[in-house]
N, C-alpha and C positions, 0 to 999 in steps of 0.2 A: 601614465602616456604625451610619447616626448606633441612638439608641432607636428616635425619632417615624417610621423612614423604615420599620424595620421590620414596627411597630406599624403602620401605615400598608400596606404589603406583605401583613402577617398576616392584616387586619378585610380585605382586598378577594378574597383566595382562599379565607377562609370562603364571604364575601358567592356566591363562584361556585362554589364546593363542593355547598350547599345547593343554589341555585335551578339548575344541572343534578341533582342527584341527587333535588329534585323530580319536572324534568320525566321523567326517568328511569322512574320509577312514575307514569305519569299513561299511558295510554292511550286517546289526546285523534288527533286529526287534528294535519298539521302545522304549519299557520294557526294555532290554538286553541294549539299548542305554542308557538310564535314570539311570540301574543298575550301571552300570561302569562312569557315571559322575560322581554319586552321591560320591566313592570309591574314586575316585582322587580326589576332589573336598574335601571329609573327610581327605585325604592323608598329599594336602598340606596347608590346615587351619593345623592341625597341626602341621605336619612344619611349620610355621609362627606365629605361639604361640608358640612351644619352642625357635624358634630365639628373639621374642618380648619378653621374659620376660628371659629371656638367664642369667640373673645377678640371678635374681629373683633365679635360677633354682640351681647354684650354690650354695647359701643361702641354698634354701632347703637338698642338696647334705650336706648341711654342721652340718641343723640341725638331718639332721636322723644319722648321724655318734656321736652325740651330744648326742641322744636318746638312743647311744646303746652301749657309751665309757660312760659317765659322765663328758666330759669333754667340757668348756664352748666354745658357738661360735664367735669370734674376728672380727667384723665389725670393722674397721677403731677405733675410740676413745671410742669403746664402744664391752661391754662382756656383755655374754647374758650367763644367766647358767640353766640348767635346774635345776628343782627341784627330789630330790631325795626320792626314794618308802621310802620315812617313813617321806616326809611331808618338809621336810628341805632342803637349800640350802647352799650347798657348795660349795668350792674353792680353790687350791691353787696356794696361792700368793706363795713372794719371798720379803724374809726379806733380807738385807743383801743380795741379791742372792742364797742365800741359801731358796729353797723349803718350806714350811711351806703352809699344808692342815688346812682349816678357814670351822669352821661352823660360816653360816652367820647370824647376832643375832641384832638384832636391836631395842630390849630391854635392852643392854650393855653399858656401857654407853664408857667407855675404849677397846680399843680392847688389847686382854689378849691374854698369850704365859705361856707356864709351862716354869720348872726353865734349863732342857734339853733343851728346844727348845733356851733357847735362849743364851747360851752357845753354840751349835752348829753354832747356827746368828755371836755367835758374838757382844752381844746384849749388853751393859756396866749395870749392877744391882745396883741398891741400895743393900748398906748393910741392911738398916734399913722395916722389915717389917710394915710397921706402918697408914699401910690402911686396912680395912674392906671395900667387895663387900657383895652385898648380890646376890647371882643369882640364878638361878634358881635350884638347887643343893642344895643349905643353901650355908651360910656364910662362905667368904675364905680372909685367909690373903695375904695377896700383895705387892708386893716392887714392886717400880715405875724402869725401864726405856726408850731406845729411842731409835728405831732404825734409821739406815743412812736413808734406803731404806727400804718402804713397798710397793712393786706392782702386778699386776692382772693385764694379758696381756699388754696392751701400756700406758697401766694407775699407772703410779708411783704418789709414795708422798714420802716427803724427811721429815726427824724430827720427826718423827712420835712420837709421846706419846705410853707408855707400862706398859700395869700390868704386872709381869710377876707374874703368881700361883707358888705354889711348887705342884699341880699336876698338870704331864704333858701328859695327857689328854685332856687339860681345852686350845684350839686353840679355839677364838673365836673371826672375826673378829663382831669393834663394832662399835657407836652411829660417831665418829671422824675422821674415816678414812668415812664410807659414808655420812656425813655433807659434806667429803672436796671432793665430785662432786658437780659436773652440775648438770646432772638428778640420779634417782636412781627409781627403782618401780620391783612390782611385777606386772607382764605382762601373766592371766592366769597359766602357769606351767617354767616360765621367768621367772627371775632376771633378771633384765640389768640396768647396769653400766656405765654411759655413763663422761667419762675423762676429 
């Protein structure tokens, strides 16, 4: 028998003894005692359920906060990103320690950032715009670059290839980052990334 099981059994036994002890000292009609018994059992049952699921309650509180603020939920090496109201997934990542907001796009082959964001993050950019990329918004000329680090919460990758676009609003987290993960996928209204 494990310690948790023994503690749970002891808790239930103490609760039952307390309720029956209180009922035995009362001189009330049977129906009223039954109501009193059910009320106490509900109280102790609720306490037992809360004690049993205390870890999940913490995750539940994080999920509520995430729904309100749009912040991801971090659990170990896992990041859970809530779906935005427009149906997309957005995440605040760090390139070389500089925060940059990304649209997560599994249709993008390479992670792309704007030229201004690349400058702020200290990303070395090639001077040639030698590559043309087809995006959902049309054809874009890009330069190549490399990030020393790209991190989302506890998940960090080094020496990540980037495309640098002239359009500064174009920050897209692509498949070169997603495919480096142990697991990623959509679960309901959440994008789950596991490092």
